[in-house]
C-alpha positions in Angstrom: -0.2 -0.4 0.2 1.2 3.5 -0.7 1.8 6.1 2.2 2.3 9.6 3.1 6.0 10.9 3.1 5.4 12.4 6.2 4.3 11.3 9.5 1.8 14.4 10.8 -0.5 17.0 9.1 1.0 20.7 9.8 1.2 22.0 6.3 0.7 21.8 3.1 4.0 23.5 2.1 5.6 19.5 3.9 3.4 16.9 1.7 3.4 16.8 -2.3 1.4 15.9 -5.2 1.9 12.1 -4.5 0.8 12.8 -0.8 -2.0 14.8 -2.1 -3.5 12.0 -4.6 -3.2 9.2 -1.7 -4.8 11.3 0.3 -8.3 11.8 -2.5 -7.9 8.0 -3.2 -8.2 7.0 0.3 -10.7 10.1 0.6 -12.8 8.4 -2.2 -13.5 5.5 -0.7 -14.4 7.0 2.8 -17.0 9.5 1.5 -18.7 5.5 0.1 -19.0 4.8 3.4 -20.3 7.8 5.2 -22.9 7.1 2.5 -23.6 4.1 3.0 -26.8 2.9 6.4 -24.3 1.5 8.4 -21.8 4.7 8.2 -19.0 3.7 10.3 -15.5 1.6 9.9 -13.6 -0.1 12.3 -10.6 1.1 10.9 -9.0 3.3 14.2 -10.8 1.3 16.4 -7.5 1.0 18.7 -6.3 4.7 18.6 -7.1 7.4 20.2 -6.4 11.3 19.5 -6.7 14.5 21.2 -8.5 17.2 19.8 -7.5 20.4 21.4 -8.7 23.3 20.5 -7.0 26.5 21.6 -9.5 28.7 19.9 -13.0 28.6 19.3 -14.2 26.8 16.4 -17.5 24.3 15.2 -17.4 23.4 11.8 -13.8 21.6 12.0 -14.0 20.5 15.5 -17.7 18.9 14.3 -15.7 17.7 11.4 -12.8 16.5 12.8 -15.0 14.9 15.2 -17.5 13.2 12.8 -14.7 11.7 11.1 -12.7 10.0 14.3 -16.1 8.5 15.7 -16.7 6.8 12.3 -13.6 5.7 12.1 -13.9 4.2 15.5 -11.2 6.0 17.2 -11.6 6.4 21.2 -11.8 10.4 21.1 -11.5 13.2 24.2 -11.7 16.8 23.0 -10.1 19.2 25.0 -11.6 22.8 25.2 -8.1 25.0 25.5 -10.5 28.4 26.7 -11.8 26.3 29.7 -8.9 24.6 31.1 -5.5 24.9 33.2 -4.4 27.4 30.4 -6.5 30.4 31.4 -3.5 29.4 35.1 -1.2 30.1 33.0 0.0 26.2 32.0 2.2 26.3 29.2 1.4 23.6 25.5 3.9 21.3 26.7 2.5 20.5 30.3 -1.3 20.3 28.3 0.3 18.2 25.7 2.8 16.1 28.4 -0.9 16.0 30.3 -2.9 14.6 27.3 -0.1 12.7 26.2 0.9 10.7 30.0 -2.8 9.7 29.1 -1.1 7.5 26.4 -2.7 9.5 22.8 -1.4 8.7 19.4 -2.6 11.4 17.9 -3.4 15.3 18.6 -5.8 17.3 16.4 -4.8 20.9 17.4 -6.1 24.4 16.7 -3.5 27.3 18.2 -3.3 31.3 18.0 0.0 30.7 16.9 2.2 30.3 14.1 3.9 27.2 14.0 3.0 25.4 17.4 2.0 21.8 15.7 5.4 22.2 14.6 6.9 22.9 17.5 5.0 19.7 19.9 5.3 17.5 17.0 9.4 18.5 17.7 8.4 17.2 21.8 5.9 14.2 21.4 5.7 11.2 20.1 2.0 11.5 18.5 1.2 12.1 15.6 0.0 15.7 14.7 -2.5 17.2 12.1 -2.8 21.6 12.7 -6.0 22.0 12.9 -5.2 25.7 11.7 -2.0 27.9 13.2 -2.9 31.0 13.7 -2.6 32.6 10.4 -0.7 30.3 9.2 -2.0 27.4 7.6 -5.1 25.1 7.6 -4.4 22.0 6.0 -7.7 20.0 5.6 -9.7 22.7 5.0 -7.3 23.5 1.3 -7.9 19.5 1.0 -11.5 19.1 0.8 -11.5 23.3 -1.3 -9.0 20.8 -3.5 -10.9 17.9 -3.2 -14.2 19.7 -3.7 -13.0 20.7 -6.9 -12.2 17.8 -8.8 -15.3 16.1 -7.8 -17.1 19.6 -9.5 -14.3 20.1 -12.9 -12.9 16.7 -12.7 -9.0 17.8 -12.0 -7.3 20.4 -10.1 -4.7 20.7 -12.9 -5.1 23.7 -15.3 -8.0 24.9 -13.7 -7.9 28.9 -12.8 -9.1 29.7 -8.7 -9.5 33.4 -7.3 -9.1 33.6 -4.1 -10.9 36.8 -3.2 -10.6 38.9 0.2 -8.8 38.7 3.4 -6.1 36.8 2.8 -3.5 39.1 4.5 -5.5 36.9 8.0 -6.4 34.0 6.6 -4.6 30.5 7.1 -7.1 29.5 4.5 -6.1 31.2 1.0 -2.4 30.0 2.2 -2.9 26.5 2.8 -5.2 26.7 -0.7 -2.6 28.4 -2.6 0.0 25.7 -1.9 -1.9 23.1 -2.6 -3.7 24.3 -5.7 -0.1 25.5 -7.0 1.1 22.0 -6.4 -1.6 20.2 -8.1 -0.8 22.3 -11.7 -3.6 25.4 -11.0 -3.2 28.8 -11.7 -4.1 30.5 -8.5 -4.9 34.4 -8.2 -5.9 37.2 -4.9 -8.5 39.7 -5.3 -8.8 41.9 -1.9 -8.5 45.7 -0.3 -5.4 45.8 -0.8 -4.9 46.6 2.2 -5.9 42.7 2.8 -2.7 41.8 0.1 0.4 40.4 1.7 3.4 42.5 0.5 5.2 38.5 -0.3 2.1 36.8 -1.8 3.2 37.9 -5.9 6.5 35.5 -4.6 4.4 32.1 -4.4 3.3 32.6 -7.4 0.1 33.9 -7.7 -0.8 37.1 -9.5 -3.4 39.7 -7.9 -6.2 41.6 -9.3 -7.5 43.9 -7.4 -11.1 44.4 -9.7 -13.7 41.7 -8.4 -15.1 41.1 -12.3 -12.2 40.6 -14.3 -10.7 38.0 -11.3 -14.4 36.2 -11.7 -13.9 36.4 -16.0 -10.8 34.9 -15.5 -11.7 32.0 -13.3 -13.0 28.8 -13.0 -13.4 28.7 -9.1 -13.5 31.3 -7.0 -13.3 30.5 -3.3 -14.8 33.5 -1.3 -13.1 34.2 2.0 -15.5 36.2 5.2 -13.4 39.4 6.2 -11.7 38.5 9.9 -12.6 40.8 12.3 -11.6 39.3 14.9 -7.7 39.4 13.6 -7.8 42.7 12.7 -7.0 45.5 14.9 -7.1 48.0 12.6 -9.6 49.1 10.0 -8.4 48.0 6.4 -11.3 49.2 4.4 -13.5 51.9 5.0 -16.8 50.2 6.0 -18.0 46.6 5.6 -20.9 48.4 3.0 -17.9 49.6 0.4 -15.9 47.0 0.9 -19.3 44.2 -0.6 -19.5 47.0 -3.4 -16.0 46.4 -4.3 -15.6 43.0 -3.5 -19.0 41.2 -2.3 -20.3 39.1 -5.5 -24.5 38.7 -5.4 -26.4 37.4 -8.2 -26.6 40.1 -10.4 -22.5 40.0 -10.8 -22.5 36.7 -11.2 -24.8 36.1 -13.6 -23.5 38.5 -15.6 -20.4 36.6 -16.5 -19.3 35.8 -20.0 -18.9 31.7 -18.0 -20.6 29.6 -15.3 -18.2 29.7 -12.5 -17.5 27.5 -9.4 -18.5 29.7 -5.6 -16.9 28.2 -2.5 -16.5 29.7 0.5 -15.2 28.3 3.9 -16.4 28.6 6.4 -18.4 30.7 8.1 -20.3 32.4 5.9 -21.2 36.3 6.6 -24.4 36.3 4.2 -24.7 39.8 2.3 -21.0 40.7 3.4 -18.9 38.4 0.7 -21.2 36.9 -0.8 -25.2 37.3 -0.8 -27.2 34.0 0.6 -28.8 33.7 -3.1 -25.2 32.6 -4.6 -24.6 30.7 -1.2 -27.5 28.4 -2.6 -27.0 28.3 -6.0 -26.9 25.6 -8.1 -22.9 27.1 -8.8 -22.1 27.1 -5.4 -20.1 23.7 -3.4 -20.9 25.2 0.2 -22.3 22.1 1.1 -20.6 19.8 -0.5 -17.3 21.2 0.8 -18.7 20.5 4.2 -18.9 16.6 3.3 -16.1 16.7 1.9 -14.4 17.9 5.2 -15.5 14.7 6.6 -14.3 12.7 4.2 -11.1 14.1 3.4 -10.2 14.3 7.4 -10.7 10.1 8.3 -8.7 10.4 4.7 -5.7 12.1 6.9 -6.4 10.4 9.8 -6.3 6.5 8.2 -3.1 7.7 6.4 -1.3 9.6 9.3 -2.9 6.0 12.0 -0.6 3.4 10.2 2.1 5.7 10.8 2.5 5.1 13.9 4.4 2.5 15.2 
């Protein structure tokens, strides 16, 4: 059996194209499982997984939990916002306490970039990065690419524009790495203040005119404005942002072709996309949610096979 080239999923930048294809092929099998009447398989029956979230998360946490239960793993949930971390316990203390419970795998979200890498050097368990600051969110990028492959047949050669708050988005960075690795063309679109200075060095084009960007692309991945990460104002008003960078049905219908609309969620309806776009036939947002479970099952299954 093929196996991953890595022991942890810390970021897309540590994967190669074969890893991504293996994850997708494994996810194809699991997608079949989760659409059966009995949705469970005993693949990880002897594996204990700890979900450690130092930042709030609803969708990602639920998706991982569901994936773990579908694989019959034993699951420990740890929410740092309600824990000893508030009393000053360090990341390493927290993890050592959890590992003393004989955990095989840790799914971690942390506000500091590189937290997963730090962890992987200090503990024996397999680490899955469920988002580290504004750095990476690898499973989101994998499920996004997988959803494009499902709708359009292949990612290679496709034109994808990522629209919105690129500066604060771990989803954007992971998506850029994943899409480029699979041979897609990528552009970013948003206010100049929300585009990182280094972005072009990643082999990505910049387009500040939304209509031009949408006419160019096959797929538009719409990101929300990360208000919780905005310490200063990056654009005059939300209304002005929506007028320039929001997608509504009128704009979508006026394009030269049908494009695919994606969104990693949560959606700020009426800001980056209107409800009639989010719920339209061109949107694959609900497919992304379903595919998230299959992709996370695939990642955990493949990493578990490398645990000695």
